[in-house]
C-alpha positions in Angstrom: -39.0 50.3 22.5 -36.5 49.2 25.1 -37.5 48.9 28.8 -36.2 51.4 31.2 -34.1 50.0 34.1 -36.2 50.0 37.3 -34.5 51.4 40.4 -35.9 50.8 43.8 -35.1 53.8 46.1 -35.3 52.9 49.8 -35.1 55.8 52.3 -37.3 56.7 55.3 -37.1 60.4 54.4 -39.6 61.4 51.8 -37.6 64.4 50.6 -34.6 62.2 49.9 -36.7 59.5 48.1 -38.4 62.2 46.0 -35.1 63.9 45.1 -33.3 60.7 44.0 -36.5 59.4 42.3 -36.9 62.6 40.3 -33.3 62.8 39.2 -33.3 59.1 38.2 -36.4 59.6 36.2 -34.9 62.6 34.4 -31.9 60.4 33.7 -34.1 57.8 32.0 -34.8 55.3 34.7 -38.1 54.0 36.1 -38.4 54.3 39.8 -40.2 52.6 42.7 -39.9 53.7 46.3 -39.9 52.1 49.7 -39.7 53.6 53.2 -38.4 50.7 55.3 -36.4 47.5 55.1 -39.5 45.4 55.2 -41.1 47.4 52.4 -37.9 47.2 50.4 -37.9 43.4 50.6 -41.6 43.2 49.6 -41.1 45.6 46.7 -37.9 43.8 45.5 -39.7 40.5 45.4 -42.8 41.9 43.7 -41.1 44.2 41.2 -37.6 42.6 40.6 -35.9 46.0 40.2 -32.6 46.2 38.2 -30.9 48.0 41.1 -31.7 49.0 44.7 -30.5 52.2 46.4 -30.6 51.3 50.1 -30.4 53.8 52.9 -28.7 51.9 55.8 -30.4 53.9 58.6 -34.0 52.8 58.4 -36.6 52.4 61.2 -37.3 48.8 62.2 -35.3 46.5 59.9 -32.3 48.6 58.9 -30.7 48.6 55.5 -28.0 46.2 56.5 -30.5 43.6 57.6 -32.7 44.2 54.5 -29.6 43.8 52.2 -28.6 40.5 54.0 -32.1 39.2 53.5 -32.2 40.2 49.8 -28.8 38.7 49.1 -29.9 35.4 50.9 -33.1 35.1 48.8 -32.5 33.5 45.4 -35.3 35.7 43.9 -33.4 38.9 44.7 -29.8 37.9 45.3 -28.7 39.0 41.8 -30.0 42.6 42.3 -27.1 45.1 42.8 -27.6 47.1 46.1 -26.0 50.5 46.5 -25.7 51.5 50.2 -26.7 55.1 50.8 -25.6 56.4 54.2 -24.7 59.5 56.1 -22.0 57.4 58.0 -18.7 58.5 56.4 -16.6 56.2 58.6 -14.3 54.0 56.7 -15.6 50.9 58.5 -19.2 51.7 57.4 -18.3 50.9 53.8 -16.6 47.6 54.9 -19.7 46.7 56.9 -22.0 47.5 53.9 -19.9 45.3 51.6 -20.0 42.5 54.2 -23.8 42.8 54.3 -23.8 42.3 50.5 -23.9 45.8 49.2 -22.3 46.1 45.7 -21.4 49.8 46.1 -21.3 52.4 48.9 -22.3 56.1 48.5 -22.0 58.7 51.3 -25.0 61.1 51.7 -25.4 63.8 50.9 -24.5 62.6 47.4 -25.0 64.9 44.4 -27.7 63.2 42.3 -25.5 63.2 39.2 -22.7 61.2 41.0 -25.4 58.7 42.1 -26.6 58.3 38.5 -23.0 57.7 37.4 -22.7 54.9 40.0 -26.1 53.4 39.0 -25.1 53.4 35.3 -21.7 51.8 36.2 -23.3 49.0 38.1 -25.9 48.4 35.4 -23.3 48.5 32.6 -25.0 51.4 30.9 -22.6 53.8 29.1 -22.8 57.4 30.0 
């Protein structure tokens, strides 16, 4: 039996975490969740997920800071990070990439489009 890819969903809104987590699980992924940047870093170090979906607007340490921290740590620097944000400004995607995000998705994002992006980054065929 092959191991399911583990996706860490980071969002301070429980409804958003649950929606993405449920859709990812239905799509064949394992899911862990975090509510903040600090929690995301702790979970990433402990669980070593295959990919992180990172909301950029988080309380305390925001998603940009958390991504920079993850990309600077040799234990987590290889993990692809997909920025999830309600900021549709063109500059926001540039800022996310500068912080180390590997992809940028504007919320609200239909869950099926998010799964397509996750599969693309993980090299999983549709």
